[in-house]
C-alpha positions in Angstrom: 1.7 23.0 4.0 1.2 21.0 0.8 1.7 21.8 -2.9 1.6 20.3 -6.3 3.8 21.3 -9.3 3.0 20.8 -12.9 5.9 20.9 -15.3 5.1 21.8 -18.9 7.4 21.4 -21.9 8.2 24.9 -23.2 9.6 23.6 -26.5 6.1 22.5 -27.6 4.8 26.1 -27.5 1.3 24.8 -26.6 -1.6 27.2 -27.0 -3.0 28.4 -23.7 -6.1 26.2 -23.8 -4.1 23.1 -24.7 -1.6 23.9 -22.0 -4.4 24.3 -19.4 -6.0 20.9 -20.4 -2.6 19.1 -20.2 -1.9 20.6 -16.8 -5.4 19.5 -15.6 -4.8 16.0 -16.9 -1.5 15.8 -15.0 -3.0 17.1 -11.8 -5.9 14.7 -11.8 -3.9 11.7 -12.9 -1.4 12.1 -10.0 -4.1 12.7 -7.4 -6.1 9.6 -8.6 -2.9 7.5 -8.4 -2.3 8.7 -4.8 -5.9 8.1 -3.8 -5.6 4.5 -5.1 -2.4 3.9 -3.1 -1.6 3.6 0.6 -3.2 5.4 3.5 -0.4 8.0 3.8 -0.8 9.1 0.2 -4.6 9.4 0.7 -4.0 11.5 3.9 -1.6 13.8 1.9 -4.3 14.4 -0.7 -6.9 15.1 2.0 -4.6 17.6 3.8 -3.7 19.3 0.5 -7.4 19.7 -0.4 -8.2 21.1 3.0 -5.5 23.7 2.5 -6.9 24.9 -0.9 -5.0 22.6 -3.3 -2.0 24.9 -4.0 -0.3 24.4 -7.4 2.4 25.9 -9.4 2.7 25.5 -13.2 6.3 25.6 -14.3 8.2 25.3 -17.5 11.0 22.9 -18.5 12.9 23.0 -21.8 12.0 19.7 -23.3 11.1 16.0 -22.7 14.7 15.1 -21.6 14.5 17.7 -18.7 11.0 16.5 -17.9 12.2 12.9 -17.5 15.1 14.1 -15.3 12.6 15.6 -12.9 10.5 12.5 -13.0 13.5 10.4 -12.0 14.5 12.9 -9.3 10.9 12.8 -7.9 11.0 9.0 -7.8 14.3 9.0 -5.9 12.8 11.4 -3.3 9.6 9.4 -2.9 7.4 12.1 -4.6 4.5 10.8 -6.7 5.0 11.8 -10.3 2.8 11.3 -13.4 3.9 11.9 -17.0 1.1 12.9 -19.5 1.2 11.7 -23.1 -1.2 13.4 -25.5 -3.6 11.5 -27.7 -2.6 13.7 -30.6 -6.1 14.7 -31.7 -5.5 18.4 -31.9 -2.2 20.2 -31.6 0.7 17.7 -31.2 1.5 14.2 -32.6 0.0 11.1 -30.9 2.3 10.0 -28.0 3.9 13.4 -27.4 4.9 13.7 -23.8 3.6 17.1 -22.7 3.9 17.5 -18.9 4.6 16.0 -15.5 2.8 16.4 -12.2 4.7 16.3 -8.9 2.7 15.6 -5.8 0.9 17.0 -3.9 3.5 16.6 -1.2 5.1 18.8 1.4 5.8 22.2 -0.1 9.4 22.0 1.0 10.0 18.8 -0.9 8.3 20.1 -4.0 10.3 23.4 -3.9 13.5 21.5 -3.2 13.0 19.5 -6.4 11.4 22.1 -8.8 11.7 25.5 -7.0 14.3 26.9 -9.4 12.0 26.5 -12.4 10.2 29.5 -13.8 6.4 29.9 -13.8 4.6 29.6 -17.1 
């Protein structure tokens, strides 16, 4: 079983629409990175799609916590993509809003981010 997790900064208090768009950016960015990488990454995306593309959207306190999860993902070999907003609507340009983890094996994602709360 495969899963993707999207971690959103709670301190930004993003409106629901903005939050949804940022989560979508993160999900797509990480999948595209994986599809442009090695065969194993492409096979993981293919298996995740076949299973229904399971995702969890979780909250972290701030950008510092977000970057800690990014570093932990890197250490565990999990693909991770940080999203920085263009600043055209709600937040200032360059604001880091969220992080995508995976898709990867559900156990690996849960081991890394399973204690975070759902949005």
